[in-house]
C-alpha positions in Angstrom: -132.9 48.0 -31.9 -129.2 48.1 -31.2 -128.4 48.0 -27.4 -126.1 51.0 -27.0 -124.3 51.6 -23.6 -122.5 54.3 -21.9 -119.2 52.7 -23.0 -120.3 52.9 -26.7 -121.1 56.6 -26.2 -117.7 57.2 -24.7 -116.1 55.7 -27.9 -117.4 58.9 -29.6 -116.0 61.1 -26.9 -112.4 59.6 -26.7 -112.0 59.2 -30.6 -113.5 62.0 -32.0 -113.2 64.7 -29.4 -109.3 64.0 -29.6 -109.2 63.7 -33.2 -111.8 66.2 -34.9 -112.5 65.7 -38.6 -111.5 61.9 -38.6 -115.0 60.8 -38.7 -115.5 62.4 -42.2 -112.7 61.5 -43.8 -113.0 59.2 -47.0 -111.4 55.9 -47.9 -109.0 55.4 -50.8 -109.9 54.9 -54.4 -110.3 51.2 -54.2 -112.5 51.5 -51.1 -110.5 49.1 -49.2 -110.1 49.9 -45.3 -107.4 48.4 -43.3 -107.9 47.8 -39.6 -104.6 47.7 -37.8 -105.1 45.6 -34.4 -102.6 46.5 -32.0 -101.8 44.0 -29.4 -99.1 43.0 -27.0 -98.1 39.6 -25.8 -99.5 39.0 -22.3 -102.2 41.8 -22.6 -105.3 40.4 -20.7 -107.6 42.6 -22.6 -106.1 41.6 -25.9 -106.7 37.9 -25.0 -110.4 38.9 -24.0 -110.8 40.6 -27.1 -109.4 37.7 -29.3 -111.5 35.1 -27.3 -114.7 37.1 -27.3 -115.8 39.8 -29.8 -113.3 38.6 -32.5 -114.7 34.9 -32.3 -118.4 36.3 -32.4 -119.8 35.4 -36.0 -121.4 38.9 -36.5 -118.0 40.6 -36.0 -116.3 38.0 -38.1 -118.7 38.8 -40.8 -118.0 42.5 -40.3 -114.3 42.5 -40.1 -114.1 40.2 -43.2 -114.7 43.2 -45.4 -111.4 44.8 -43.9 -107.9 44.0 -44.5 -107.4 42.9 -40.8 -103.6 43.1 -39.7 -102.4 42.2 -36.4 -99.6 44.5 -35.1 -97.3 43.4 -32.1 -96.6 46.7 -30.4 -93.3 45.7 -29.2 -91.9 44.1 -32.1 -89.2 45.2 -34.6 -90.3 42.5 -37.3 -91.4 44.2 -40.4 -94.9 43.9 -42.0 -96.4 45.3 -45.3 -98.6 48.4 -44.9 -99.9 50.5 -47.6 -97.2 49.4 -50.1 -94.3 49.8 -47.7 -92.2 47.5 -45.2 -92.4 49.0 -41.9 -91.6 47.5 -38.4 -94.7 46.9 -36.4 -93.0 49.0 -33.5 -92.8 52.0 -35.9 -96.4 51.6 -37.0 -97.4 51.6 -33.3 -95.5 54.9 -32.7 -96.8 56.4 -36.0 -100.5 55.7 -34.9 -99.8 57.2 -31.4 -100.9 53.8 -29.9 -100.0 53.8 -26.0 -102.5 51.1 -24.9 -103.7 47.5 -25.9 -105.9 46.5 -27.6 -106.4 49.5 -30.2 -107.9 49.1 -33.5 -107.2 51.9 -36.0 -109.1 51.9 -39.3 -107.1 53.3 -42.0 -108.0 54.4 -45.6 -105.7 53.4 -48.5 -104.3 57.0 -48.6 -103.2 56.6 -45.1 -105.7 58.6 -43.3 -107.2 57.4 -40.0 -110.7 57.0 -40.2 -111.6 55.8 -36.6 -109.9 54.3 -33.6 -111.2 52.0 -30.8 -109.2 52.2 -27.8 -109.3 49.5 -25.2 -111.6 46.5 -24.8 -115.3 46.6 -25.4 -117.9 43.9 -25.1 -119.1 42.4 -28.4 -122.3 44.5 -28.9 -120.5 47.6 -28.5 -117.4 46.5 -30.5 -119.7 45.4 -33.3 -121.4 48.7 -33.3 -118.1 50.5 -33.6 -117.0 48.1 -36.5 -120.2 48.7 -38.5 -120.0 52.5 -38.1 -116.7 52.1 -40.3 -117.8 49.0 -42.5 -121.1 50.4 -43.4 -119.7 53.8 -44.4 -121.5 55.9 -41.6 -118.2 57.6 -41.2 -118.6 59.3 -44.6 -121.8 61.3 -43.8 -122.1 61.6 -40.0 -120.0 61.9 -36.9 -120.1 58.8 -34.7 -122.1 60.8 -32.1 -124.8 61.4 -34.6 -124.7 57.9 -35.5 -125.3 56.7 -32.0 -128.0 59.4 -31.3 -129.8 58.1 -34.7 -129.3 54.5 -33.5 -130.8 55.2 -30.2 -133.9 56.9 -31.8 -134.3 53.6 -33.6 -133.6 55.1 -37.0 
């Protein structure tokens, strides 16, 4: 059974209370989801995410199914995103990122599916990623997913 913490439950409140309806969005026609990983040089929690959860084999396996894109929040360097060239700073503003690290899961149609704001330890981070990679966002809110997981379903 998955270990669920208060921090994981707060993810649901932070993401879905502030952005109702995102949990039930659908991905683009080809099904490929982009994970935009917003970071800032010198961010201690970004370094902690890079050296912890993002090095964990289970997390690496889950994110390998995504189009993982690192976005430097304070860079004007352009990157390709959903078929367009856009500066990393513009992408940061577009997605309302105001703290790092932040991971925004985006469907091919540009719709945000879920957002992870801040640092989470590996078990919690993995559970949040699985919510997206396993497609649970299509049929239930994160709150319902966590409640079901807590019951052992």
